[in-house]
N, C-alpha and C positions, 0 to 999 in steps of 0.2 A: 251614320255610316251604315252602311248593309254589313252584315256576316258574309264570311265564305258561304257559310249554310244558307244561306237566303240568295244568296247569288247564286247557287247550285240551281237552287229551285226553280228562281226565274228561267234561267236559259231550260232545264228541263221543260220547264211548265209551255214557253214558247217553240222549243221543238216540238211538242207536242200536235200544235196548230191554235194554241192560245191567244185571243190578239192579247194587249195591253190593257185593255180594260179588265179582260177578264182577270188577268194576272193580279192586276191592282186589288182588284175587289176580294180575289181569294189569297192574298198575303196581307193586305191592310196599305200596302205601301203607296205612296201619290205615284201618277200616270207617268209623271215627267222622270222622277226616279227611276219607273219601271224603265222608260224610252231611252235614259241615257245609261244605262248598264247593258240595254240590249244595244245599245247602237255602238258602242266602245267596247263590248267583251269584259265590264268592270270598269268601275272606277279606278282610274292610277289614287296611290294611295298618297291621302297630304302630307308633305314634307313636315316634318317635323321643324318646330321653334329651334333657333339653335341655341347653344346649353348656355345656364345658367354661369356656369364654370369657365366660358371664354378667357372675360377679361383676364382669368387668374390662372390662365396655363401655362404661360411661363413661371410661375412661381411654383406651383404645384411641380412641373419638370424639376426644378432646381432641385426642390424638394425631395422627391423620388431619386435625383442623382444621389443628393447625402445619403437617403437610408434608405433602401427598395421596401423596407419592412415598417415605413413608418404609418401606427395606426390611424385612421380616419378618423377619430374623437380626437388625437390631438390637431391633425391639420384643420381642422374645420373651428379648432379655438383659436389657430393662427389667421384663416381666411376671417373668422369673424372679427380679430381683430384691425384687420383690412379692409372691412368695407363688404363682407360676405352675409349676407342675409338670411339663405335660406336654413332647412330644416337637415339633421344630421341622415334621417334616411335618402332625401335628395341628393346630397352629395356623394352617400354610397351607391347610391344608382349611376348618376352620371359617372361619377369612375369607371365603373363596368361598362357602361354604353360607350364612353369614349376609350375604352383602353389605355387610359393611363398612367397606373401602374405599370412599371416595365416587368417583366419575367426574371426571376431569380435563378440561375442555372444551377446551381449550387444546392438549392433548396427544392429546385424539382427533381433532381437526380437522386436526391436521399428520402423524398416520398416515395420513387417508382415510380413516378409519370414522366419522366423522360424518355426519350425514345430509344430502343436497348434491341440486341439479339443475343441468340440462346450461342452458348460457349459449348463447342465440339470436347467433347472427354470420349477417347479412344478408351474402349475396355481394359480395364486392369491398371489403369493410368494413376488413375486419386482418388483419395480417399480424404474428404473434407471432415472437419472436428472444431466443436464448438459444445457449449452448455446450455443446459436450459437452466432455470432455477426455478427452485418451486417455496415461497417463500411462506406458504401456510396450504399445511397437510393434518390427514385426519391423526397423526402420532404428534403432533404439536410442535418437532421441530424442524426448521426447514432443511430441504433437501433437493442435491445437486446432481444432476443425470449430465453425465456425458454421452453424446449422441458420434457416432461414425456414420459416415453415409458413403457411397459406393458411388461417385459422379456420374458414371457412365448409366449404369441398371436403375439407381436410387435404391438398391438395397440400404439396410441401416440396420443395428443393431446399437442399446443404449443399456448404461449401466448407471444404479444411484449412487452415488459417494456420500460420504456425512459433511466433507467442504471440498471446496475447491484448491487442494494442496498440491505439490506434486508428486507428492506418494500418493495420494486418491488416482492422479490422471494416471499413473503409470500402471496401479494395478489395474482399475476400468480399462485403459487400451489395451492391453492383453487381452483382457475376457471379450473385448469390443473383436479383434482380431482374431480369434478364436471362433467367436458366431460367424463371422463373415469368411471364414475358412484360408485367410493368409492375409499379406498387406499387398498395398499396392507400392507403384514407385516411386510416387510423391502424398508427402501429405501436405493438404493445404490447412490453414490456419487462419485467425484473425490474432488482434494485439493483445491476448490474454496475457498475463504475466505469467504463469508458468511453462508458455512458451517461450512469450519473447521479453527481452528487459524494457520493462515501461518508459515512454520516450523515446523508444529508438526502434530500427531496424532487425537491432542483433537477437541471435536467438539464448535462450537461458543454456547456459553450459549446461546444467541438467538435463534438459530437454534435448539436447543438441547428441549428449552422449546417448543417449536414449535414441535418436535417430540412426546412430551410428550401429546399436545393437542390433537393431534390424533391419539395417542396411537399405533407410530409402531418404530423400531428397526432399526438403521442407520449403515448403513458398508459403508466404506473409502476406497477407491479401493487403490492399495500401489502404492507409487509415480513411477511418468514415465512410466505406465501398463493400457496406452489406452484399451487394448485389451480386461481387466476385465469390462468393462463396454460397448461391441460392440456392444450390439440391440440399445442403444441411440446415438454412432453414425452412426450407420448405418443409424440410421431415420435422424438424422440432414444432412448427405450425401444426403438421399433420397428427403429430403425439399429442399436444395439447388439446387440442380440438375434439379428436377422435376419441380418445383414450384417455386422459388426466381429467378430462369434464365431470365424465361420467363414472371411472373405476369407483370400486369398491372394494377397499385395501384399508385396511389396520393399523399395518404396520409397515417399515421401508420393506424387509423380507416379503410380504405377501406384495408391497407395488412392484419388486425384482420381479415374479413370478407372473403375476396378472400382465407385465410388460413383456416379458419372452414371448408368453403364449396371444400376445397382440400383434406382436411382429412376425411371427410363424403364419400365423391364421387370416390375420389379415392385412397387415403391409405386404406382403411378399405374394400374396393372392390379385394385388391389384394388374391391371392389364397393361401392359407397358411395349409399343412396337410390333405387336402381334402375337407376343406370349404374353408371360409376367413378368413382374421384379424380383420373384425370388429365382426363377429361371435361368435371367438373364443373370443377373447374381451369379448365380451356381457356376455359369459358362464363363464366367470373367475369367484370363490369365492371373491368380494371383501371385506372390512372392509364398514362398513355405516360411515359416515363422521358427526362430530359433526353439531350443527342447526348454528355454528355463526364459518364466520374464524378466525385465531389466531390474537390477535387485535395488528399487529405489527402497527408502525408509518413510514410514509415516510416523511423522512426530505431533504428539498430541498434547495440552496440557491438561490438566484438569483435577478438581478441588474434591476428595475422598470423602464421604459422605459422612452421616454422622454413625450410620451402620457400616461402616467399613468398606464400604463398596464404590468402585470407579467407573463411569460409563465411557463404553465405547465402541462405539456402530451401533447404538441402542442396547447394545448387553451390558449386564454388570458383571466386574470383575473381584472379587475379592483383596483386600491387605490387611495386613495387620492392624489389630484396634488401635495402637499404639498412634496410625498415622492417619486419622480418623481428623477431616478438618483441615488435612495439610493439601498443600497444591504437589500433587506428582507430577512426570514425565512417561507418557506411555509413547513407546516403539513398536511399531512391526514392519519388519522387512515383506515386500509384496514377493508372496509364492510360499513363504512360513508359515507353517501353523501354530506358531508361537506368537506370546503377546508377552513383551519385557516392559514393566513397571517398576521404576527408579527413581529418587530425587532431583531436586533440582541440578546435585554437586553429583549425580552422577550414581549412587550406592543403591546396588539393587536391592528393590522392596518386594516382588515378588513376580512369578514367573507363570504365564495359563497358557492354556490351548487354546485357541478363537474359533470361539463360538460363531455360526454362519451371522452376516452383516446381517443387523436388522432383525434377528430370530426375537428379541427380546427377551434373551438368557437371563439367569444368573448362576454366574461359577465363583462357588464359593470353595475353596478347599477342605477337608475336614479339620488341618491344622488352626489354621484361621477362624473356623469355626468354635472348636475348644476354646482358643484365646477370645474369641467375645464372648462368650457365654461367662468365663471367667473374670473378666472387667465386666462385665455388665451384674453379674454377681457382688463383686469386690465394692461396688460402688452403690448397692440397694441398700436402701435406708428407710427404715420405720420414723424418723424424726421426721419434723413437721419444718418448712421450711426458714430462712430466718427472716424476723421481720424488720423492714427498714428503718424503723421510724421508735425504736427502742432510745433509750437515753445512757449511751457508754461513755462515762468520761476518761482520761487517761486513768490505767493503775498507776500500781505502784513501782513497776519495773519499767513502766514510759517514763513515769516523774524522774525517777533513780538515772533514765538514758538521759532526762535532760539537764539534770542538774549536772551529769560530767560535762555535758555541750559548755555551759557556764562555767564549770570550773567550782561549782558547788557541791560541799558534801550530801548527799540522797538525805531526802529528808525521812526526819523520824529519828536521826543520828546524831548522837553529843559531837560535840568538834572536840578532838584529840588536844590537848594541852601541853605544850613542847615546855621541858625543861630548861635547854639552851634558849627557850623566847623571855622566860623567866631572870636567866643572869646576863641577858644583853640588855634588857630593862632595869635591873640593880645595878650594873656600872654606869648608868646612863645619867641614874639618882643622883648618884654618889658623883 
């Protein structure tokens, strides 16, 4: 058969006035082939032979009803047992050509390939919230970034957190709202555990109290429908691709400062509806914020190091040397500048002024420093460590205690003879 290029060339030469013999010599094709193409305007494509899957259509359709995602290699094994003698590539090609595999609408929607439409977001109506999880960071510890986006303008702010607990969420929400200039009428969240009770559509009681503190309504996205909060999903993708991939940061504090600069200088300058994202966001009618943040409490369990330091938000805080190696509880209320360190039973161990999150500072009081120095000097010795393989049999003290356990006199002590015992013996002998 001639290709489309050959067919076009033959008709072009004929339009120039070439006869069939000249066209045949020029293209190297038989004159009958040239004549057939010129007469019919091109040879109709040859009908393909019947598919090798025709005898098995009924079985294949039934199997795809049972499992629309049945792997082709499994289907090949079943068809081979039923008499199919072709290869795996042939099976896959024919399944695609005949379109025998049904379309799974659920998976199509999840992949974002189903038909969709943009949702209208009036100005000032909605903020969408979600977490960006960064498991691999330059400072060696995982980090979690809370992202809040105005649905109408696409303007966003983000805050780094050490954990995804409610205390960190409350603090980050207030900082983001300050950056946006206020709050919307509605907060849209997915089913994260800090906002929604897992397995239900009910709000977490703490999150509900925080929503009432800011005077907003909360909308929970349907399960497994990330497209419903597509604005924040797009913002997270933008942060990860445009900023985090190339950010030169060495600590959480540097990362937060770099992200703040990025949102102001890059994200807010994006064009949007004849203006910029930043200008649209500034013009949205947002609600004013309360004077104070929601008083949530951050509670973290940590083990004090041998140097009597305990880590919180990448900063190190001192404790008395007697608590080195022990598990302690750190408590910090959102909006307050102090950090309280207590035992598991609630006994106060220390109180420090909080350093900036991610600054990697060491905060040690003079009292704790003096106590640690004294403890180190008291434990200082020039003696060598004890040898583990020396011969040390039980001593006299241990043997004496062992004899007491058996009701015997201590070793090396002569037994005490009682005259009463002699009198009893004499009476028996008489």
